PDB file of N, CA, C, O and CB in Angstrom:
ATOM      1  N   UNK A   1       0.845  -1.176   0.000  1.00  0.00           N
ATOM      2  CA  UNK A   1       0.000   0.000   0.000  1.00  0.00           C
ATOM      3  C   UNK A   1       0.889   1.237   0.000  1.00  0.00           C
ATOM      4  O   UNK A   1       1.822   1.320   0.799  1.00  0.00           O
ATOM      5  CB  UNK A   1      -0.961  -0.001   1.218  1.00  0.00           C
ATOM      6  N   UNK A   2       0.620   2.201  -0.881  1.00  0.00           N
ATOM      7  CA  UNK A   2       1.425   3.427  -0.883  1.00  0.00           C
ATOM      8  C   UNK A   2       1.333   4.125   0.461  1.00  0.00           C
ATOM      9  O   UNK A   2       0.284   4.137   1.105  1.00  0.00           O
ATOM     10  CB  UNK A   2       0.971   4.376  -2.005  1.00  0.00           C
ATOM     11  N   UNK A   3       2.442   4.702   0.870  1.00  0.00           N
ATOM     12  CA  UNK A   3       2.504   5.313   2.198  1.00  0.00           C
ATOM     13  C   UNK A   3       1.438   6.381   2.392  1.00  0.00           C
ATOM     14  O   UNK A   3       0.902   6.511   3.493  1.00  0.00           O
ATOM     15  CB  UNK A   3       3.873   5.916   2.429  1.00  0.00           C
ATOM     16  N   UNK A   4       1.112   7.153   1.351  1.00  0.00           N
ATOM     17  CA  UNK A   4       0.131   8.220   1.516  1.00  0.00           C
ATOM     18  C   UNK A   4      -1.296   7.693   1.641  1.00  0.00           C
ATOM     19  O   UNK A   4      -2.208   8.466   1.932  1.00  0.00           O
ATOM     20  CB  UNK A   4       0.218   9.177   0.353  1.00  0.00           C
ATOM     21  N   UNK A   5      -1.510   6.392   1.427  1.00  0.00           N
ATOM     22  CA  UNK A   5      -2.829   5.795   1.589  1.00  0.00           C
ATOM     23  C   UNK A   5      -2.921   4.981   2.874  1.00  0.00           C
ATOM     24  O   UNK A   5      -3.969   4.402   3.160  1.00  0.00           O
ATOM     25  CB  UNK A   5      -3.159   4.918   0.392  1.00  0.00           C
ATOM     26  N   UNK A   6      -1.869   4.928   3.632  1.00  0.00           N
ATOM     27  CA  UNK A   6      -1.874   4.160   4.876  1.00  0.00           C
ATOM     28  C   UNK A   6      -2.906   4.758   5.826  1.00  0.00           C
ATOM     29  O   UNK A   6      -3.036   5.981   5.898  1.00  0.00           O
ATOM     30  CB  UNK A   6      -0.459   4.145   5.533  1.00  0.00           C
ATOM     31  N   UNK A   7      -3.645   3.921   6.558  1.00  0.00           N
ATOM     32  CA  UNK A   7      -4.669   4.424   7.483  1.00  0.00           C
ATOM     33  C   UNK A   7      -4.155   5.466   8.473  1.00  0.00           C
ATOM     34  O   UNK A   7      -4.913   6.341   8.890  1.00  0.00           O
ATOM     35  CB  UNK A   7      -5.258   3.279   8.245  1.00  0.00           C
ATOM     36  N   UNK A   8      -2.888   5.388   8.854  1.00  0.00           N
ATOM     37  CA  UNK A   8      -2.359   6.344   9.829  1.00  0.00           C
ATOM     38  C   UNK A   8      -2.408   7.772   9.313  1.00  0.00           C
ATOM     39  O   UNK A   8      -2.425   8.711  10.109  1.00  0.00           O
ATOM     40  CB  UNK A   8      -0.932   5.984  10.194  1.00  0.00           C
ATOM     41  N   UNK A   9      -2.432   7.956   8.006  1.00  0.00           N
ATOM     42  CA  UNK A   9      -2.485   9.301   7.422  1.00  0.00           C
ATOM     43  C   UNK A   9      -3.849   9.953   7.637  1.00  0.00           C
ATOM     44  O   UNK A   9      -3.984  11.169   7.506  1.00  0.00           O
ATOM     45  CB  UNK A   9      -2.167   9.242   5.925  1.00  0.00           C
ATOM     46  N   UNK A  10      -4.862   9.143   7.967  1.00  0.00           N
ATOM     47  CA  UNK A  10      -6.215   9.658   8.180  1.00  0.00           C
ATOM     48  C   UNK A  10      -6.413  10.177   9.600  1.00  0.00           C
ATOM     49  O   UNK A  10      -7.328  10.962   9.847  1.00  0.00           O
ATOM     50  CB  UNK A  10      -7.237   8.575   7.884  1.00  0.00           C
ATOM     51  N   UNK A  11      -5.572   9.751  10.530  1.00  0.00           N
ATOM     52  CA  UNK A  11      -5.778  10.067  11.940  1.00  0.00           C
ATOM     53  C   UNK A  11      -4.913  11.236  12.395  1.00  0.00           C
ATOM     54  O   UNK A  11      -3.807  11.446  11.898  1.00  0.00           O
ATOM     55  CB  UNK A  11      -5.484   8.850  12.795  1.00  0.00           C
ATOM     56  N   UNK A  12      -5.447  11.990  13.351  1.00  0.00           N
ATOM     57  CA  UNK A  12      -4.661  13.050  13.973  1.00  0.00           C
ATOM     58  C   UNK A  12      -3.641  12.393  14.907  1.00  0.00           C
ATOM     59  O   UNK A  12      -3.790  11.220  15.252  1.00  0.00           O
ATOM     60  CB  UNK A  12      -5.581  14.067  14.752  1.00  0.00           C
ATOM     61  N   UNK A  13      -2.619  13.127  15.317  1.00  0.00           N
ATOM     62  CA  UNK A  13      -1.654  12.549  16.265  1.00  0.00           C
ATOM     63  C   UNK A  13      -2.325  12.061  17.563  1.00  0.00           C
ATOM     64  O   UNK A  13      -1.945  11.020  18.099  1.00  0.00           O
ATOM     65  CB  UNK A  13      -0.576  13.586  16.602  1.00  0.00           C
ATOM     66  N   UNK A  14      -3.297  12.792  18.056  1.00  0.00           N
ATOM     67  CA  UNK A  14      -3.987  12.392  19.291  1.00  0.00           C
ATOM     68  C   UNK A  14      -4.805  11.122  19.069  1.00  0.00           C
ATOM     69  O   UNK A  14      -4.829  10.245  19.932  1.00  0.00           O
ATOM     70  CB  UNK A  14      -4.902  13.529  19.792  1.00  0.00           C
ATOM     71  N   UNK A  15      -5.474  11.015  17.920  1.00  0.00           N
ATOM     72  CA  UNK A  15      -6.230   9.808  17.602  1.00  0.00           C
ATOM     73  C   UNK A  15      -5.292   8.614  17.475  1.00  0.00           C
ATOM     74  O   UNK A  15      -5.619   7.517  17.926  1.00  0.00           O
ATOM     75  CB  UNK A  15      -7.034   9.997  16.304  1.00  0.00           C
ATOM     76  N   UNK A  16      -4.137   8.821  16.868  1.00  0.00           N
ATOM     77  CA  UNK A  16      -3.152   7.748  16.741  1.00  0.00           C
ATOM     78  C   UNK A  16      -2.693   7.284  18.120  1.00  0.00           C
ATOM     79  O   UNK A  16      -2.538   6.086  18.356  1.00  0.00           O
ATOM     80  CB  UNK A  16      -1.945   8.214  15.902  1.00  0.00           C
ATOM     81  N   UNK A  17      -2.477   8.225  19.023  1.00  0.00           N
ATOM     82  CA  UNK A  17      -2.069   7.883  20.385  1.00  0.00           C
ATOM     83  C   UNK A  17      -3.161   7.098  21.100  1.00  0.00           C
ATOM     84  O   UNK A  17      -2.873   6.115  21.783  1.00  0.00           O
ATOM     85  CB  UNK A  17      -1.727   9.150  21.178  1.00  0.00           C
ATOM     86  N   UNK A  18      -4.409   7.522  20.949  1.00  0.00           N
ATOM     87  CA  UNK A  18      -5.533   6.806  21.562  1.00  0.00           C
ATOM     88  C   UNK A  18      -5.619   5.391  20.999  1.00  0.00           C
ATOM     89  O   UNK A  18      -5.793   4.435  21.754  1.00  0.00           O
ATOM     90  CB  UNK A  18      -6.867   7.564  21.325  1.00  0.00           C
ATOM     91  N   UNK A  19      -5.501   5.252  19.696  1.00  0.00           N
ATOM     92  CA  UNK A  19      -5.576   3.922  19.080  1.00  0.00           C
ATOM     93  C   UNK A  19      -4.436   3.032  19.569  1.00  0.00           C
ATOM     94  O   UNK A  19      -4.634   1.838  19.791  1.00  0.00           O
ATOM     95  CB  UNK A  19      -5.536   4.037  17.544  1.00  0.00           C
ATOM     96  N   UNK A  20      -3.266   3.596  19.735  1.00  0.00           N
ATOM     97  CA  UNK A  20      -2.130   2.823  20.251  1.00  0.00           C
ATOM     98  C   UNK A  20      -2.430   2.315  21.669  1.00  0.00           C
ATOM     99  O   UNK A  20      -2.115   1.171  21.996  1.00  0.00           O
ATOM    100  CB  UNK A  20      -0.836   3.688  20.249  1.00  0.00           C
ATOM    101  N   UNK A  21      -3.025   3.145  22.489  1.00  0.00           N
ATOM    102  CA  UNK A  21      -3.373   2.724  23.850  1.00  0.00           C
ATOM    103  C   UNK A  21      -4.500   1.685  23.822  1.00  0.00           C
ATOM    104  O   UNK A  21      -4.502   0.747  24.619  1.00  0.00           O
ATOM    105  CB  UNK A  21      -3.792   3.946  24.702  1.00  0.00           C
ATOM    106  N   UNK A  22      -5.451   1.855  22.911  1.00  0.00           N
ATOM    107  CA  UNK A  22      -6.505   0.849  22.761  1.00  0.00           C
ATOM    108  C   UNK A  22      -5.902  -0.496  22.358  1.00  0.00           C
ATOM    109  O   UNK A  22      -6.324  -1.547  22.839  1.00  0.00           O
ATOM    110  CB  UNK A  22      -7.549   1.306  21.714  1.00  0.00           C
ATOM    111  N   UNK A  23      -4.919  -0.447  21.475  1.00  0.00           N
ATOM    112  CA  UNK A  23      -4.231  -1.673  21.034  1.00  0.00           C
ATOM    113  C   UNK A  23      -3.588  -2.389  22.209  1.00  0.00           C
ATOM    114  O   UNK A  23      -3.555  -3.619  22.253  1.00  0.00           O
ATOM    115  CB  UNK A  23      -3.164  -1.346  19.976  1.00  0.00           C
ATOM    116  N   UNK A  24      -3.078  -1.614  23.163  1.00  0.00           N
ATOM    117  CA  UNK A  24      -2.423  -2.190  24.341  1.00  0.00           C
ATOM    118  C   UNK A  24      -3.426  -2.697  25.378  1.00  0.00           C
ATOM    119  O   UNK A  24      -3.033  -3.269  26.394  1.00  0.00           O
ATOM    120  CB  UNK A  24      -1.509  -1.158  24.980  1.00  0.00           C
ATOM    121  N   UNK A  25      -4.725  -2.487  25.121  1.00  0.00           N
ATOM    122  CA  UNK A  25      -5.745  -3.013  26.014  1.00  0.00           C
ATOM    123  C   UNK A  25      -6.263  -2.039  27.055  1.00  0.00           C
ATOM    124  O   UNK A  25      -7.020  -2.425  27.945  1.00  0.00           O
ATOM    125  CB  UNK A  25      -5.218  -4.188  26.697  1.00  0.00           C
ATOM    126  N   UNK A  26      -5.862  -0.779  26.952  1.00  0.00           N
ATOM    127  CA  UNK A  26      -6.348   0.224  27.899  1.00  0.00           C
ATOM    128  C   UNK A  26      -7.848   0.448  27.707  1.00  0.00           C
ATOM    129  O   UNK A  26      -8.352   0.394  26.585  1.00  0.00           O
ATOM    130  CB  UNK A  26      -5.578   1.556  27.728  1.00  0.00           C
ATOM    131  N   UNK A  27      -8.547   0.694  28.794  1.00  0.00           N
ATOM    132  CA  UNK A  27      -9.947   1.078  28.758  1.00  0.00           C
ATOM    133  C   UNK A  27     -10.033   2.582  28.545  1.00  0.00           C
ATOM    134  O   UNK A  27      -9.063   3.302  28.782  1.00  0.00           O
ATOM    135  CB  UNK A  27     -10.679   0.656  30.061  1.00  0.00           C
ATOM    136  N   UNK A  28     -11.191   3.059  28.098  1.00  0.00           N
ATOM    137  CA  UNK A  28     -11.358   4.497  27.872  1.00  0.00           C
ATOM    138  C   UNK A  28     -11.005   5.293  29.126  1.00  0.00           C
ATOM    139  O   UNK A  28     -10.332   6.320  29.037  1.00  0.00           O
ATOM    140  CB  UNK A  28     -12.800   4.808  27.440  1.00  0.00           C
ATOM    141  N   UNK A  29     -11.450   4.833  30.283  1.00  0.00           N
ATOM    142  CA  UNK A  29     -11.172   5.539  31.545  1.00  0.00           C
ATOM    143  C   UNK A  29      -9.668   5.614  31.796  1.00  0.00           C
ATOM    144  O   UNK A  29      -9.158   6.648  32.227  1.00  0.00           O
ATOM    145  CB  UNK A  29     -11.876   4.834  32.733  1.00  0.00           C
ATOM    146  N   UNK A  30      -8.967   4.528  31.529  1.00  0.00           N
ATOM    147  CA  UNK A  30      -7.515   4.505  31.730  1.00  0.00           C
ATOM    148  C   UNK A  30      -6.812   5.450  30.758  1.00  0.00           C
ATOM    149  O   UNK A  30      -5.853   6.127  31.129  1.00  0.00           O
ATOM    150  CB  UNK A  30      -6.973   3.077  31.559  1.00  0.00           C
ATOM    151  N   UNK A  31      -7.289   5.495  29.523  1.00  0.00           N
ATOM    152  CA  UNK A  31      -6.702   6.407  28.539  1.00  0.00           C
ATOM    153  C   UNK A  31      -6.933   7.853  28.987  1.00  0.00           C
ATOM    154  O   UNK A  31      -6.037   8.691  28.891  1.00  0.00           O
ATOM    155  CB  UNK A  31      -7.312   6.164  27.120  1.00  0.00           C
ATOM    156  N   UNK A  32      -8.132   8.132  29.472  1.00  0.00           N
ATOM    157  CA  UNK A  32      -8.437   9.477  29.962  1.00  0.00           C
ATOM    158  C   UNK A  32      -7.493   9.858  31.096  1.00  0.00           C
ATOM    159  O   UNK A  32      -7.011  10.990  31.148  1.00  0.00           O
ATOM    160  CB  UNK A  32      -9.900   9.563  30.435  1.00  0.00           C
ATOM    161  N   UNK A  33      -7.228   8.929  31.997  1.00  0.00           N
ATOM    162  CA  UNK A  33      -6.315   9.196  33.110  1.00  0.00           C
ATOM    163  C   UNK A  33      -4.893   9.452  32.610  1.00  0.00           C
ATOM    164  O   UNK A  33      -4.234  10.389  33.060  1.00  0.00           O
ATOM    165  CB  UNK A  33      -6.321   8.022  34.097  1.00  0.00           C
ATOM    166  N   UNK A  34      -4.428   8.625  31.688  1.00  0.00           N
ATOM    167  CA  UNK A  34      -3.072   8.756  31.142  1.00  0.00           C
ATOM    168  C   UNK A  34      -2.914  10.094  30.422  1.00  0.00           C
ATOM    169  O   UNK A  34      -1.898  10.773  30.572  1.00  0.00           O
ATOM    170  CB  UNK A  34      -2.758   7.589  30.178  1.00  0.00           C
ATOM    171  N   UNK A  35      -3.923  10.464  29.641  1.00  0.00           N
ATOM    172  CA  UNK A  35      -3.833  11.692  28.850  1.00  0.00           C
ATOM    173  C   UNK A  35      -4.307  12.924  29.612  1.00  0.00           C
ATOM    174  O   UNK A  35      -4.213  14.049  29.122  1.00  0.00           O
ATOM    175  CB  UNK A  35      -4.640  11.544  27.585  1.00  0.00           C
ATOM    176  N   UNK A  36      -4.808  12.696  30.800  1.00  0.00           N
ATOM    177  CA  UNK A  36      -5.330  13.785  31.644  1.00  0.00           C
ATOM    178  C   UNK A  36      -6.413  14.583  30.925  1.00  0.00           C
ATOM    179  O   UNK A  36      -6.378  15.812  30.867  1.00  0.00           O
ATOM    180  CB  UNK A  36      -4.193  14.724  32.069  1.00  0.00           C
ATOM    181  N   UNK A  37      -7.381  13.838  30.377  1.00  0.00           N
ATOM    182  CA  UNK A  37      -8.546  14.432  29.724  1.00  0.00           C
ATOM    183  C   UNK A  37      -9.789  13.730  30.258  1.00  0.00           C
ATOM    184  O   UNK A  37      -9.691  12.738  30.981  1.00  0.00           O
ATOM    185  CB  UNK A  37      -8.453  14.314  28.158  1.00  0.00           C
ATOM    186  N   UNK A  38     -10.948  14.248  29.899  1.00  0.00           N
ATOM    187  CA  UNK A  38     -12.206  13.622  30.306  1.00  0.00           C
ATOM    188  C   UNK A  38     -12.462  12.381  29.452  1.00  0.00           C
ATOM    189  O   UNK A  38     -12.019  12.290  28.307  1.00  0.00           O
ATOM    190  CB  UNK A  38     -13.387  14.625  30.181  1.00  0.00           C
ATOM    191  N   UNK A  39     -13.184  11.435  30.036  1.00  0.00           N
ATOM    192  CA  UNK A  39     -13.502  10.205  29.309  1.00  0.00           C
ATOM    193  C   UNK A  39     -14.304  10.518  28.042  1.00  0.00           C
ATOM    194  O   UNK A  39     -14.177   9.811  27.042  1.00  0.00           O
ATOM    195  CB  UNK A  39     -14.290   9.234  30.215  1.00  0.00           C
ATOM    196  N   UNK A  40     -15.125  11.568  28.076  1.00  0.00           N
ATOM    197  CA  UNK A  40     -15.892  11.943  26.883  1.00  0.00           C
ATOM    198  C   UNK A  40     -14.980  12.338  25.728  1.00  0.00           C
ATOM    199  O   UNK A  40     -15.315  12.117  24.564  1.00  0.00           O
ATOM    200  CB  UNK A  40     -16.842  13.092  27.206  1.00  0.00           C
ATOM    201  N   UNK A  41     -13.837  12.919  26.047  1.00  0.00           N
ATOM    202  CA  UNK A  41     -12.860  13.282  25.014  1.00  0.00           C
ATOM    203  C   UNK A  41     -12.298  12.023  24.366  1.00  0.00           C
ATOM    204  O   UNK A  41     -12.146  11.962  23.146  1.00  0.00           O
ATOM    205  CB  UNK A  41     -11.713  14.138  25.612  1.00  0.00           C
ATOM    206  N   UNK A  42     -11.996  11.034  25.171  1.00  0.00           N
ATOM    207  CA  UNK A  42     -11.482   9.762  24.645  1.00  0.00           C
ATOM    208  C   UNK A  42     -12.545   9.089  23.787  1.00  0.00           C
ATOM    209  O   UNK A  42     -12.236   8.557  22.721  1.00  0.00           O
ATOM    210  CB  UNK A  42     -11.045   8.820  25.801  1.00  0.00           C
ATOM    211  N   UNK A  43     -13.783   9.106  24.238  1.00  0.00           N
ATOM    212  CA  UNK A  43     -14.873   8.508  23.466  1.00  0.00           C
ATOM    213  C   UNK A  43     -15.031   9.201  22.110  1.00  0.00           C
ATOM    214  O   UNK A  43     -15.297   8.553  21.098  1.00  0.00           O
ATOM    215  CB  UNK A  43     -16.191   8.584  24.255  1.00  0.00           C
ATOM    216  N   UNK A  44     -14.865  10.517  22.106  1.00  0.00           N
ATOM    217  CA  UNK A  44     -14.966  11.267  20.850  1.00  0.00           C
ATOM    218  C   UNK A  44     -13.821  10.871  19.909  1.00  0.00           C
ATOM    219  O   UNK A  44     -14.040  10.667  18.715  1.00  0.00           O
ATOM    220  CB  UNK A  44     -14.943  12.800  21.121  1.00  0.00           C
ATOM    221  N   UNK A  45     -12.613  10.765  20.443  1.00  0.00           N
ATOM    222  CA  UNK A  45     -11.476  10.334  19.624  1.00  0.00           C
ATOM    223  C   UNK A  45     -11.735   8.931  19.062  1.00  0.00           C
ATOM    224  O   UNK A  45     -11.498   8.679  17.880  1.00  0.00           O
ATOM    225  CB  UNK A  45     -10.162  10.353  20.457  1.00  0.00           C
ATOM    226  N   UNK A  46     -12.220   8.026  19.910  1.00  0.00           N
ATOM    227  CA  UNK A  46     -12.486   6.650  19.466  1.00  0.00           C
ATOM    228  C   UNK A  46     -13.540   6.639  18.360  1.00  0.00           C
ATOM    229  O   UNK A  46     -13.389   5.934  17.361  1.00  0.00           O
ATOM    230  CB  UNK A  46     -12.951   5.774  20.656  1.00  0.00           C
ATOM    231  N   UNK A  47     -14.591   7.409  18.538  1.00  0.00           N
ATOM    232  CA  UNK A  47     -15.641   7.481  17.518  1.00  0.00           C
ATOM    233  C   UNK A  47     -15.066   7.980  16.192  1.00  0.00           C
ATOM    234  O   UNK A  47     -15.396   7.453  15.129  1.00  0.00           O
ATOM    235  CB  UNK A  47     -16.790   8.404  17.987  1.00  0.00           C
ATOM    236  N   UNK A  48     -14.206   8.999  16.259  1.00  0.00           N
ATOM    237  CA  UNK A  48     -13.572   9.525  15.045  1.00  0.00           C
ATOM    238  C   UNK A  48     -12.649   8.493  14.404  1.00  0.00           C
ATOM    239  O   UNK A  48     -12.603   8.369  13.180  1.00  0.00           O
ATOM    240  CB  UNK A  48     -12.784  10.799  15.366  1.00  0.00           C
ATOM    241  N   UNK A  49     -11.918   7.757  15.229  1.00  0.00           N
ATOM    242  CA  UNK A  49     -11.029   6.704  14.726  1.00  0.00           C
ATOM    243  C   UNK A  49     -11.841   5.659  13.966  1.00  0.00           C
ATOM    244  O   UNK A  49     -11.499   5.297  12.840  1.00  0.00           O
ATOM    245  CB  UNK A  49     -10.245   6.039  15.889  1.00  0.00           C
ATOM    246  N   UNK A  50     -12.919   5.176  14.585  1.00  0.00           N
ATOM    247  CA  UNK A  50     -13.741   4.138  13.959  1.00  0.00           C
ATOM    248  C   UNK A  50     -14.346   4.641  12.651  1.00  0.00           C
ATOM    249  O   UNK A  50     -14.406   3.903  11.668  1.00  0.00           O
ATOM    250  CB  UNK A  50     -14.855   3.682  14.919  1.00  0.00           C
ATOM    251  N   UNK A  51     -14.792   5.891  12.638  1.00  0.00           N
ATOM    252  CA  UNK A  51     -15.386   6.462  11.431  1.00  0.00           C
ATOM    253  C   UNK A  51     -14.337   6.581  10.321  1.00  0.00           C
ATOM    254  O   UNK A  51     -14.584   6.179   9.184  1.00  0.00           O
ATOM    255  CB  UNK A  51     -16.003   7.845  11.735  1.00  0.00           C
ATOM    256  N   UNK A  52     -13.189   7.122  10.650  1.00  0.00           N
ATOM    257  CA  UNK A  52     -12.141   7.342   9.649  1.00  0.00           C
ATOM    258  C   UNK A  52     -11.580   6.034   9.092  1.00  0.00           C
ATOM    259  O   UNK A  52     -11.218   5.964   7.918  1.00  0.00           O
ATOM    260  CB  UNK A  52     -11.015   8.161  10.253  1.00  0.00           C
ATOM    261  N   UNK A  53     -11.509   5.012   9.920  1.00  0.00           N
ATOM    262  CA  UNK A  53     -10.958   3.727   9.480  1.00  0.00           C
ATOM    263  C   UNK A  53     -12.035   2.760   9.000  1.00  0.00           C
ATOM    264  O   UNK A  53     -11.738   1.629   8.616  1.00  0.00           O
ATOM    265  CB  UNK A  53     -10.173   3.089  10.607  1.00  0.00           C
ATOM    266  N   UNK A  54     -13.291   3.215   9.024  1.00  0.00           N
ATOM    267  CA  UNK A  54     -14.423   2.366   8.627  1.00  0.00           C
ATOM    268  C   UNK A  54     -14.428   1.076   9.447  1.00  0.00           C
ATOM    269  O   UNK A  54     -14.554  -0.028   8.915  1.00  0.00           O
ATOM    270  CB  UNK A  54     -14.360   2.040   7.111  1.00  0.00           C
ATOM    271  N   UNK A  55     -14.288   1.255  10.745  1.00  0.00           N
ATOM    272  CA  UNK A  55     -14.249   0.116  11.673  1.00  0.00           C
ATOM    273  C   UNK A  55     -15.466   0.172  12.598  1.00  0.00           C
ATOM    274  O   UNK A  55     -15.973   1.247  12.917  1.00  0.00           O
ATOM    275  CB  UNK A  55     -12.925   0.117  12.506  1.00  0.00           C
ATOM    276  N   UNK A  56     -15.916  -0.995  13.013  1.00  0.00           N
ATOM    277  CA  UNK A  56     -17.074  -1.062  13.915  1.00  0.00           C
ATOM    278  C   UNK A  56     -16.684  -1.133  15.377  1.00  0.00           C
ATOM    279  O   UNK A  56     -17.506  -0.882  16.258  1.00  0.00           O
ATOM    280  CB  UNK A  56     -17.922  -2.252  13.573  1.00  0.00           C
ATOM    281  N   UNK A  57     -15.418  -1.478  15.640  1.00  0.00           N
ATOM    282  CA  UNK A  57     -15.003  -1.629  17.037  1.00  0.00           C
ATOM    283  C   UNK A  57     -13.484  -1.504  17.148  1.00  0.00           C
ATOM    284  O   UNK A  57     -12.778  -1.309  16.158  1.00  0.00           O
ATOM    285  CB  UNK A  57     -15.478  -2.993  17.606  1.00  0.00           C
ATOM    286  N   UNK A  58     -13.014  -1.622  18.373  1.00  0.00           N
ATOM    287  CA  UNK A  58     -11.587  -1.469  18.689  1.00  0.00           C
ATOM    288  C   UNK A  58     -10.730  -2.453  17.905  1.00  0.00           C
ATOM    289  O   UNK A  58      -9.733  -2.061  17.299  1.00  0.00           O
ATOM    290  CB  UNK A  58     -11.351  -1.658  20.187  1.00  0.00           C
ATOM    291  N   UNK A  59     -11.103  -3.703  17.913  1.00  0.00           N
ATOM    292  CA  UNK A  59     -10.295  -4.742  17.267  1.00  0.00           C
ATOM    293  C   UNK A  59     -10.183  -4.515  15.766  1.00  0.00           C
ATOM    294  O   UNK A  59      -9.109  -4.668  15.183  1.00  0.00           O
ATOM    295  CB  UNK A  59     -10.891  -6.118  17.537  1.00  0.00           C
ATOM    296  N   UNK A  60     -11.285  -4.155  15.156  1.00  0.00           N
ATOM    297  CA  UNK A  60     -11.271  -3.907  13.717  1.00  0.00           C
ATOM    298  C   UNK A  60     -10.394  -2.690  13.385  1.00  0.00           C
ATOM    299  O   UNK A  60      -9.656  -2.705  12.400  1.00  0.00           O
ATOM    300  CB  UNK A  60     -12.711  -3.692  13.197  1.00  0.00           C
ATOM    301  N   UNK A  61     -10.478  -1.647  14.204  1.00  0.00           N
ATOM    302  CA  UNK A  61      -9.661  -0.446  13.984  1.00  0.00           C
ATOM    303  C   UNK A  61      -8.175  -0.772  14.134  1.00  0.00           C
ATOM    304  O   UNK A  61      -7.354  -0.344  13.324  1.00  0.00           O
ATOM    305  CB  UNK A  61     -10.063   0.675  14.974  1.00  0.00           C
ATOM    306  N   UNK A  62      -7.843  -1.520  15.160  1.00  0.00           N
ATOM    307  CA  UNK A  62      -6.444  -1.908  15.393  1.00  0.00           C
ATOM    308  C   UNK A  62      -5.936  -2.740  14.222  1.00  0.00           C
ATOM    309  O   UNK A  62      -4.830  -2.515  13.729  1.00  0.00           O
ATOM    310  CB  UNK A  62      -6.302  -2.702  16.722  1.00  0.00           C
ATOM    311  N   UNK A  63      -6.735  -3.691  13.781  1.00  0.00           N
ATOM    312  CA  UNK A  63      -6.318  -4.531  12.648  1.00  0.00           C
ATOM    313  C   UNK A  63      -6.086  -3.711  11.387  1.00  0.00           C
ATOM    314  O   UNK A  63      -5.105  -3.922  10.675  1.00  0.00           O
ATOM    315  CB  UNK A  63      -7.365  -5.604  12.373  1.00  0.00           C
ATOM    316  N   UNK A  64      -6.983  -2.781  11.114  1.00  0.00           N
ATOM    317  CA  UNK A  64      -6.846  -1.959   9.914  1.00  0.00           C
ATOM    318  C   UNK A  64      -5.616  -1.057  10.002  1.00  0.00           C
ATOM    319  O   UNK A  64      -4.939  -0.818   9.002  1.00  0.00           O
ATOM    320  CB  UNK A  64      -8.105  -1.112   9.701  1.00  0.00           C
ATOM    321  N   UNK A  65      -5.339  -0.572  11.179  1.00  0.00           N
ATOM    322  CA  UNK A  65      -4.220   0.361  11.352  1.00  0.00           C
ATOM    323  C   UNK A  65      -2.873  -0.349  11.299  1.00  0.00           C
ATOM    324  O   UNK A  65      -1.938   0.123  10.653  1.00  0.00           O
ATOM    325  CB  UNK A  65      -4.355   1.104  12.675  1.00  0.00           C
ATOM    326  N   UNK A  66      -2.783  -1.476  11.976  1.00  0.00           N
ATOM    327  CA  UNK A  66      -1.477  -2.104  12.161  1.00  0.00           C
ATOM    328  C   UNK A  66      -1.182  -3.264  11.225  1.00  0.00           C
ATOM    329  O   UNK A  66      -0.087  -3.824  11.269  1.00  0.00           O
ATOM    330  CB  UNK A  66      -1.363  -2.578  13.546  1.00  0.00           C
ATOM    331  N   UNK A  67      -2.138  -3.635  10.378  1.00  0.00           N
ATOM    332  CA  UNK A  67      -1.862  -4.700   9.402  1.00  0.00           C
ATOM    333  C   UNK A  67      -1.920  -4.178   7.976  1.00  0.00           C
ATOM    334  O   UNK A  67      -1.745  -4.940   7.025  1.00  0.00           O
ATOM    335  CB  UNK A  67      -2.856  -5.849   9.570  1.00  0.00           C
ATOM    336  N   UNK A  68      -2.165  -2.876   7.823  1.00  0.00           N
ATOM    337  CA  UNK A  68      -2.256  -2.296   6.473  1.00  0.00           C
ATOM    338  C   UNK A  68      -0.877  -2.119   5.865  1.00  0.00           C
ATOM    339  O   UNK A  68      -0.757  -1.645   4.735  1.00  0.00           O
ATOM    340  CB  UNK A  68      -2.988  -0.944   6.510  1.00  0.00           C
TER     341      UNK A  68
END
């Protein structure tokens, strides 16, 4: 896949960081604590990640991001 079409190019740096933490098994609450933001902020990032990667859940998003 050409580098400019890689799924990571669709995500903001913060979304990429959230997805990386999701990949490691962190819960939304734990990500919020690590990033020192509200859980609603993490949920918004996750929703944007799933939309941008055309994924229905965490596992599908991780697979699309890290196996592309």
